[in-house]
Structure formats: structure tokens, C-alpha cells
MARFIKE-644003 format. One record per residue (C-alpha): chain; residue in three letters; residue number from 1; x, y, z. Coordinates in pm, 1 decimal, decimal comma, padded with zeros to 6 digits. Each point is the difference from the previous one (the first is absolute). Layout:
// residues N
('A' 'ala' NUM (X Y Z))
...
END
This chain:
// residues 260
('A' 'met' 1 (14055,2 12363,0 11991,2))
('A' 'met' 2 (-00001,6 -00286,2 -00255,1))
('A' 'asn' 3 (00316,7 -00026,7 -00210,8))
('A' 'ser' 4 (-00005,1 -00095,2 -00368,8))
('A' 'lys' 5 (00101,0 -00360,3 00059,3))
('A' 'met' 6 (-00275,3 -00053,1 00255,6))
('A' 'phe' 7 (-00250,5 00170,4 -00231,0))
('A' 'arg' 8 (00087,6 -00234,7 -00284,5))
('A' 'thr' 9 (-00040,0 -00300,4 00230,8))
('A' 'val' 10 (-00342,7 00114,1 00121,6))
('A' 'leu' 11 (-00106,8 00070,3 -00357,3))
('A' 'ala' 12 (00110,2 -00346,0 -00114,4))
('A' 'val' 13 (-00184,4 -00171,7 00286,3))
('A' 'ser' 14 (-00313,1 00204,9 -00069,5))
('A' 'thr' 15 (00011,6 -00094,4 -00367,9))
('A' 'ile' 16 (00031,4 -00369,1 00085,7))
('A' 'leu' 17 (-00289,2 00020,0 00246,4))
('A' 'met' 18 (-00220,3 00177,4 -00254,4))
('A' 'ala' 19 (00082,3 -00256,8 -00268,9))
('A' 'thr' 20 (-00064,4 -00285,8 00240,6))
('A' 'gly' 21 (-00329,4 00154,4 00103,1))
('A' 'ser' 22 (-00106,4 00044,2 -00361,2))
('A' 'leu' 23 (00090,6 -00361,7 -00078,8))
('A' 'ala' 24 (-00190,0 -00126,5 00302,6))
('A' 'ser' 25 (-00300,8 00208,4 -00099,9))
('A' 'ala' 26 (00011,9 -00137,4 -00355,4))
('A' 'gln' 27 (00033,1 -00355,8 00128,8))
('A' 'thr' 28 (-00294,7 00049,4 00235,3))
('A' 'ser' 29 (-00209,0 00143,6 -00282,5))
('A' 'ala' 30 (00086,9 -00296,0 -00224,0))
('A' 'ala' 31 (-00076,1 -00248,4 00275,1))
('A' 'gln' 32 (-00339,5 00154,5 00057,2))
('A' 'gly' 33 (-00107,4 -00061,9 -00358,8))
('A' 'val' 34 (-00341,2 00094,9 -00134,9))
('A' 'lys' 35 (-00247,2 00086,3 00274,5))
('A' 'thr' 36 (-00317,0 00052,7 -00205,1))
('A' 'leu' 37 (-00196,4 -00268,2 -00180,4))
('A' 'val' 38 (-00283,3 00064,3 -00244,1))
('A' 'leu' 39 (-00208,4 -00316,1 -00040,4))
('A' 'val' 40 (-00200,7 -00054,1 -00318,3))
('A' 'his' 41 (-00266,9 -00271,6 -00010,8))
('A' 'gly' 42 (-00096,5 -00206,0 -00301,4))
('A' 'ala' 43 (-00312,7 -00078,8 -00198,2))
('A' 'trp' 44 (-00312,3 -00118,2 00184,0))
('A' 'ser' 45 (00146,1 00136,5 00323,3))
('A' 'asn' 46 (00019,1 00320,6 00200,6))
('A' 'ser' 47 (00244,3 00159,6 00241,7))
('A' 'ser' 48 (-00130,6 -00210,0 00290,4))
('A' 'ser' 49 (00175,7 -00299,6 -00157,6))
('A' 'trp' 50 (00314,2 00127,0 00178,4))
('A' 'ser' 51 (-00162,0 -00012,1 00345,0))
('A' 'arg' 52 (00213,2 -00288,7 00127,6))
('A' 'val' 53 (00328,4 00138,0 -00129,4))
('A' 'ile' 54 (-00028,8 00365,2 00101,2))
('A' 'pro' 55 (00029,7 -00054,2 00380,1))
('A' 'leu' 56 (00310,9 -00215,1 -00051,8))
('A' 'leu' 57 (00163,5 00260,3 -00222,7))
('A' 'glu' 58 (-00082,1 00284,3 00236,3))
('A' 'ala' 59 (00141,7 -00201,1 00290,3))
('A' 'ser' 60 (00329,6 00002,7 -00193,3))
('A' 'gly' 61 (-00003,4 00379,2 00003,5))
('A' 'leu' 62 (-00126,7 00048,5 -00355,5))
('A' 'asn' 63 (-00252,3 00261,4 -00109,1))
('A' 'val' 64 (-00272,3 -00169,2 -00205,7))
('A' 'val' 65 (-00249,9 00147,9 -00245,2))
('A' 'ala' 66 (-00251,6 -00230,4 -00172,7))
('A' 'val' 67 (-00142,1 00148,0 -00319,9))
('A' 'gln' 68 (-00360,3 -00059,9 -00104,3))
('A' 'leu' 69 (-00011,9 -00053,2 -00377,5))
('A' 'pro' 70 (-00316,8 00081,1 -00197,6))
('A' 'leu' 71 (00075,1 -00294,1 -00235,2))
('A' 'thr' 72 (-00162,7 00191,2 -00285,2))
('A' 'ser' 73 (00304,1 00044,6 -00225,2))
('A' 'leu' 74 (00377,8 -00023,4 00026,7))
('A' 'val' 75 (00021,7 00378,1 -00033,3))
('A' 'asp' 76 (-00241,0 00051,9 00290,8))
('A' 'asp' 77 (00179,5 -00254,4 00215,8))
('A' 'val' 78 (00344,1 00149,6 -00069,3))
('A' 'ala' 79 (-00138,9 00343,5 00087,9))
('A' 'ala' 80 (-00119,5 -00135,3 00336,7))
('A' 'val' 81 (00350,7 -00125,9 00079,8))
('A' 'lys' 82 (00161,4 00325,1 -00109,8))
('A' 'arg' 83 (-00230,9 00196,0 00230,4))
('A' 'ala' 84 (00118,2 -00216,6 00288,1))
('A' 'leu' 85 (00365,4 00050,1 -00096,8))
('A' 'ala' 86 (-00048,7 00377,4 -00015,2))
('A' 'leu' 87 (-00090,9 00002,7 00370,1))
('A' 'glu' 88 (00317,6 -00182,6 00107,8))
('A' 'asp' 89 (00349,1 00144,9 00041,8))
('A' 'gly' 90 (00172,9 -00308,9 -00137,7))
('A' 'pro' 91 (00180,7 -00219,3 -00059,4))
('A' 'val' 92 (-00280,2 -00250,6 -00050,7))
('A' 'leu' 93 (-00016,1 -00372,3 -00072,0))
('A' 'leu' 94 (-00298,6 -00078,5 -00222,9))
('A' 'val' 95 (-00154,4 -00339,0 00082,6))
('A' 'ala' 96 (-00261,7 -00155,9 -00225,5))
('A' 'his' 97 (-00211,1 -00312,2 -00025,6))
('A' 'ser' 98 (-00126,9 -00160,3 -00321,5))
('A' 'tyr' 99 (-00133,6 00258,9 -00250,9))
('A' 'gly' 100 (00149,7 00266,9 00227,3))
('A' 'gly' 101 (00335,1 -00096,2 -00148,8))
('A' 'ala' 102 (-00098,1 00173,8 -00323,2))
('A' 'val' 103 (-00097,9 00308,9 00198,5))
('A' 'ile' 104 (00333,7 00032,7 00182,6))
('A' 'thr' 105 (00191,4 -00082,1 -00317,9))
('A' 'glu' 106 (-00151,1 00316,0 -00151,0))
('A' 'ala' 107 (-00007,9 00216,9 00313,9))
('A' 'gly' 108 (00339,9 -00107,8 00130,4))
('A' 'thr' 109 (00200,4 00239,8 -00216,4))
('A' 'asp' 110 (-00083,6 00269,3 00256,6))
('A' 'pro' 111 (00330,2 00128,1 00146,7))
('A' 'lys' 112 (-00118,1 -00075,1 00354,8))
('A' 'val' 113 (-00015,9 -00372,2 -00077,3))
('A' 'ala' 114 (00311,4 -00187,5 00114,5))
('A' 'gly' 115 (-00114,7 -00347,2 -00099,3))
('A' 'leu' 116 (-00282,8 -00227,3 -00112,5))
('A' 'leu' 117 (-00126,8 -00314,9 00169,5))
('A' 'tyr' 118 (-00232,3 -00233,1 -00190,4))
('A' 'ile' 119 (-00215,6 -00263,3 00176,1))
('A' 'ala' 120 (-00140,5 -00262,4 -00237,4))
('A' 'ala' 121 (-00022,8 00296,0 -00234,4))
('A' 'val' 122 (00039,3 00089,2 -00364,2))
('A' 'thr' 123 (00308,8 00187,9 -00119,0))
('A' 'pro' 124 (-00091,6 00130,0 -00346,0))
('A' 'asp' 125 (00257,9 00141,0 -00238,7))
('A' 'arg' 126 (-00062,6 00298,2 -00226,2))
('A' 'gly' 127 (-00315,5 -00060,1 -00205,4))
('A' 'glu' 128 (-00106,3 -00300,7 00210,0))
('A' 'ser' 129 (-00304,1 -00031,2 00225,1))
('A' 'ala' 130 (-00103,4 -00196,5 00304,7))
('A' 'phe' 131 (-00266,1 -00176,4 -00205,3))
('A' 'gly' 132 (00247,0 -00110,4 -00264,3))
('A' 'leu' 133 (00242,8 -00141,6 00254,8))
('A' 'ile' 134 (-00255,3 -00173,8 00221,9))
('A' 'thr' 135 (-00178,2 -00166,9 -00291,3))
('A' 'ser' 136 (00325,9 -00110,6 -00164,5))
('A' 'val' 137 (-00000,2 -00303,3 00230,4))
('A' 'ala' 138 (-00342,3 -00147,5 00076,2))
('A' 'thr' 139 (-00104,0 -00042,8 00364,0))
('A' 'pro' 140 (-00321,7 -00139,4 00154,5))
('A' 'val' 141 (-00127,9 00340,6 00108,9))
('A' 'gly' 142 (-00068,0 00105,6 -00359,3))
('A' 'ala' 143 (-00313,5 -00214,1 -00019,4))
('A' 'glu' 144 (-00140,1 00171,0 00310,4))
('A' 'leu' 145 (-00001,7 00359,5 -00126,7))
('A' 'arg' 146 (-00335,3 00160,4 -00078,1))
('A' 'pro' 147 (-00036,9 00331,1 -00191,7))
('A' 'asp' 148 (-00281,8 00247,7 00049,6))
('A' 'ser' 149 (-00154,0 00235,5 -00257,7))
('A' 'met' 150 (00241,2 00280,8 00094,0))
('A' 'gly' 151 (00318,4 -00197,2 -00067,6))
('A' 'phe' 152 (00081,2 -00089,8 00361,2))
('A' 'leu' 153 (00106,5 -00349,2 00100,9))
('A' 'lys' 154 (-00077,0 -00185,4 00323,4))
('A' 'leu' 155 (00104,5 -00339,3 00127,7))
('A' 'thr' 156 (-00259,3 -00260,9 00083,2))
('A' 'pro' 157 (-00014,1 -00130,7 00358,3))
('A' 'thr' 158 (00156,1 -00321,0 -00131,5))
('A' 'gly' 159 (00282,4 00195,3 -00159,9))
('A' 'ile' 160 (00082,6 00172,8 00326,9))
('A' 'ala' 161 (-00028,5 -00314,7 00210,8))
('A' 'glu' 162 (00195,0 -00231,8 -00229,2))
('A' 'asp' 163 (00232,5 00217,2 -00209,5))
('A' 'phe' 164 (00050,2 00340,6 00164,7))
('A' 'ala' 165 (00015,0 -00072,5 00372,0))
('A' 'gln' 166 (-00002,1 -00377,5 00035,8))
('A' 'gly' 167 (00114,5 -00109,6 00343,4))
('A' 'leu' 168 (-00142,9 00296,3 00188,1))
('A' 'ser' 169 (-00278,6 -00057,8 00249,6))
('A' 'ala' 170 (-00360,9 -00016,7 -00116,4))
('A' 'ser' 171 (-00083,5 00326,2 00177,4))
('A' 'glu' 172 (00294,8 00178,8 -00165,1))
('A' 'ile' 173 (-00106,2 -00125,6 -00340,1))
('A' 'arg' 174 (-00355,3 00125,1 00059,4))
('A' 'val' 175 (00134,8 00345,8 00084,8))
('A' 'leu' 176 (00219,7 00007,1 -00310,4))
('A' 'thr' 177 (-00296,6 -00104,6 -00212,3))
('A' 'ala' 178 (-00223,5 00269,3 00144,1))
('A' 'thr' 179 (00257,2 00281,0 -00016,1))
('A' 'gln' 180 (00173,6 -00071,1 -00329,7))
('A' 'ala' 181 (00038,3 00307,6 -00217,9))
('A' 'pro' 182 (-00119,8 -00035,0 -00361,4))
('A' 'thr' 183 (00289,7 00067,4 -00236,6))
('A' 'asn' 184 (-00040,5 00157,7 -00341,0))
('A' 'val' 185 (00144,6 -00179,9 -00300,1))
('A' 'ala' 186 (00141,6 00338,4 -00106,9))
('A' 'ala' 187 (00220,6 00003,7 00309,2))
('A' 'met' 188 (00130,3 -00348,6 -00069,3))
('A' 'lys' 189 (00070,5 00089,1 -00363,9))
('A' 'gly' 190 (00174,7 00330,6 00072,7))
('A' 'glu' 191 (00347,3 00003,4 -00158,0))
('A' 'ile' 192 (00319,2 00110,7 00167,1))
('A' 'thr' 193 (00193,7 00296,4 -00141,9))
('A' 'thr' 194 (00318,9 00012,0 00212,4))
('A' 'pro' 195 (00069,4 -00307,1 00218,7))
('A' 'ala' 196 (00142,2 00114,8 00333,6))
('A' 'trp' 197 (00168,7 -00334,9 00066,0))
('A' 'lys' 198 (00253,5 00083,8 -00268,6))
('A' 'ser' 199 (00143,0 00277,0 00216,1))
('A' 'lys' 200 (-00089,2 -00098,6 00359,1))
('A' 'pro' 201 (00106,6 -00297,9 00216,1))
('A' 'ser' 202 (-00272,1 -00266,0 00004,8))
('A' 'phe' 203 (-00112,7 -00279,4 00230,1))
('A' 'tyr' 204 (-00243,7 -00283,6 -00070,3))
('A' 'val' 205 (-00208,2 -00248,2 00199,4))
('A' 'ile' 206 (-00111,9 -00308,7 -00191,1))
('A' 'ala' 207 (-00317,7 -00158,2 00138,8))
('A' 'gly' 208 (00079,4 -00369,7 -00026,3))
('A' 'his' 209 (-00363,8 -00117,9 00002,8))
('A' 'asp' 210 (-00142,1 00276,7 -00216,7))
('A' 'arg' 211 (-00301,1 -00093,2 -00215,3))
('A' 'thr' 212 (-00066,2 00356,8 -00121,1))
('A' 'ile' 213 (00339,6 00081,9 -00153,7))
('A' 'ser' 214 (00220,3 -00292,6 -00093,2))
('A' 'pro' 215 (00294,8 -00042,8 00243,2))
('A' 'glu' 216 (00213,0 -00089,7 -00301,3))
('A' 'leu' 217 (-00096,2 00328,5 -00164,8))
('A' 'glu' 218 (00077,3 00183,2 00323,3))
('A' 'ala' 219 (00347,0 -00155,8 00005,6))
('A' 'thr' 220 (00056,3 00101,4 -00362,2))
('A' 'met' 221 (-00104,0 00358,6 00068,5))
('A' 'ala' 222 (00217,6 00019,7 00312,4))
('A' 'lys' 223 (00300,4 -00118,0 -00198,6))
('A' 'lys' 224 (-00070,2 00243,2 -00283,0))
('A' 'ile' 225 (00011,9 00302,2 00230,7))
('A' 'asn' 226 (00304,5 -00135,3 00187,3))
('A' 'ala' 227 (-00189,6 00006,0 00329,2))
('A' 'thr' 228 (00116,8 -00124,4 00337,6))
('A' 'thr' 229 (-00245,7 -00289,5 00028,8))
('A' 'ile' 230 (-00149,9 -00241,0 00252,6))
('A' 'thr' 231 (-00272,8 -00261,9 -00029,9))
('A' 'ile' 232 (-00265,8 -00026,3 00268,5))
('A' 'pro' 233 (-00225,3 -00310,5 -00006,6))
('A' 'ser' 234 (-00323,8 00193,1 -00015,4))
('A' 'pro' 235 (-00312,8 00062,9 -00207,3))
('A' 'his' 236 (-00025,6 00321,5 -00200,1))
('A' 'val' 237 (-00086,7 00214,0 00304,2))
('A' 'val' 238 (00339,2 -00033,9 00169,0))
('A' 'met' 239 (-00063,4 00294,8 00232,4))
('A' 'leu' 240 (-00294,4 -00181,3 00157,7))
('A' 'ala' 241 (00138,0 -00353,5 -00006,6))
('A' 'glu' 242 (00359,8 00063,2 00114,3))
('A' 'pro' 243 (00017,6 00351,2 00148,6))
('A' 'ala' 244 (00301,7 -00061,9 00225,8))
('A' 'lys' 245 (00220,0 -00141,1 -00277,6))
('A' 'leu' 246 (-00106,6 00275,9 -00235,1))
('A' 'ala' 247 (00055,8 00277,3 00255,2))
('A' 'ala' 248 (00351,0 -00129,5 00068,9))
('A' 'phe' 249 (00087,7 00012,0 -00370,0))
('A' 'ile' 250 (-00148,3 00348,3 -00044,5))
('A' 'thr' 251 (00191,7 00130,7 00301,8))
('A' 'asp' 252 (00325,4 -00141,3 -00134,8))
('A' 'ala' 253 (-00068,9 00143,5 -00345,5))
('A' 'ala' 254 (-00064,9 00345,1 00148,2))
('A' 'ala' 255 (00342,3 -00009,6 00167,5))
('A' 'lys' 256 (00172,3 -00109,6 -00320,8))
('A' 'ala' 257 (-00182,1 00248,6 -00224,2))
('A' 'gly' 258 (00119,6 00280,2 00224,2))
('A' 'arg' 259 (00362,7 -00093,8 -00058,3))
('A' 'asn' 260 (-00019,5 00025,0 -00379,0))
END
């Protein structure tokens, strides 16, 4: 039969073991970080623009969802991201390219979102729009935009080859030209109501050779939102030009976002 002294000893050891186990579990959970990524493409693109990055991210053990935006209005595009978030358990790292930065800035207030990662993307404040930010610093791509009668914009083949995806192979540029998604001016001019970057940890990739959004503007926006930032020497489409470097940064950001 166990005496009182022995009972107290066993109880103390059990308490220590339980506390140690709980600490180890918490440390393991923190080390694991965010395991789900929701990728949001930009203007004149579609979800296939992530095709080179997705296999690298999944090889790191991450669950990846690439949203297809309608590019009809900011409201419609935010709704598409929120539908994707509703299907995930969380926490989630939202990753966006270009105009997609405005979309995650608005959608990122969702409680499942642990952080925001911007890739050559806009980071509008309350009342600002992607259009206002992008056009605040002139870039060569502006002369290559063509509107249609319904208010949608497309890039000319020259714009894609020289300003959007310069440096990619000729066959890749032909595919981007053929598959580009027309983007409504209303989407670009949609204004932000509550910027998620004010309450969530943020990360930023500056595209050093960008001719669609000024790299200097990208650096300014990254600083404004206090983002953990790197520069990759790349054209605007970083995910196609430098997928390995980008995937490494995203993977690291997912781990860090999970510890906040």
C-alpha cells in the first residue's frame, strides 16, 4: 500500500511529466507553423501562374490552394478568397501576387488568416486602391494596356514580352499571352475598407527587375506595412521566373507566421 510520502512523490513526478509534455507539444506546434497556403493570383493572370511553385511548396509538407479570381470587381475577388478560406481549418497564410495584394488586404481580416505574403504586390491602406498605387509611379507596362467596351483591360503581346514577363522563354511568353485573364477596371479601382496588414504579420517579395509595378514603389509599400522583406532579381512574374527562391521564402514565412 502506498504511504502518503510516496503518494506525494508520485504526484509531483506526474505533474512534472504532464507539464513537460504540454510544453513539448506547444513547442512542436509552434515549430510546425502554418501548414495551409491560399495563393491569390494577380491581374492578367489565372491560378495556373502558380504551377512552378506549388510542387515545391507541397514537397515541403504544405497544403496549397490556388484561388481562381473572376477579376470582375474587388468585391467579387474578395468573395472568391473567402470561399476558399471557409473550406480550410486554419491557420492560413494568404499569398498574393500583384493586384492580388489588394484582395488579401481586404480578405485577410478573416480569423483563420495567420499572416499575409505579398509578391510584387500592392498593399493598399483604407480608402486606397490597386489602381491608385500602381499608377502613382509610372512604369513601361502602362502604355501596353488596351481596354475593351466592357471596361476590361488586356496587355498587348509586347507588354507581356517586354514588361510583364521579360526574360522568360518565347514559348512561355506565348502561353501567357494566350491565357491572360482580362481584368476589369472596377476591380483595380476597388477601395479597401479594413487593411488586414495592420493586424497580421506581413512578408514581402520585391521583384528587382519589375516593369509592371515599380520596384521602388514595392520597397516603399513593404516598409509601410513593416513586412519581413527580400528582393529577388526577377521580372513581375516572380513565381514563374524564380520559383525555387520564392518557394523557400514562402515556406520560411509560413513557419514564422505560425509562431505569432
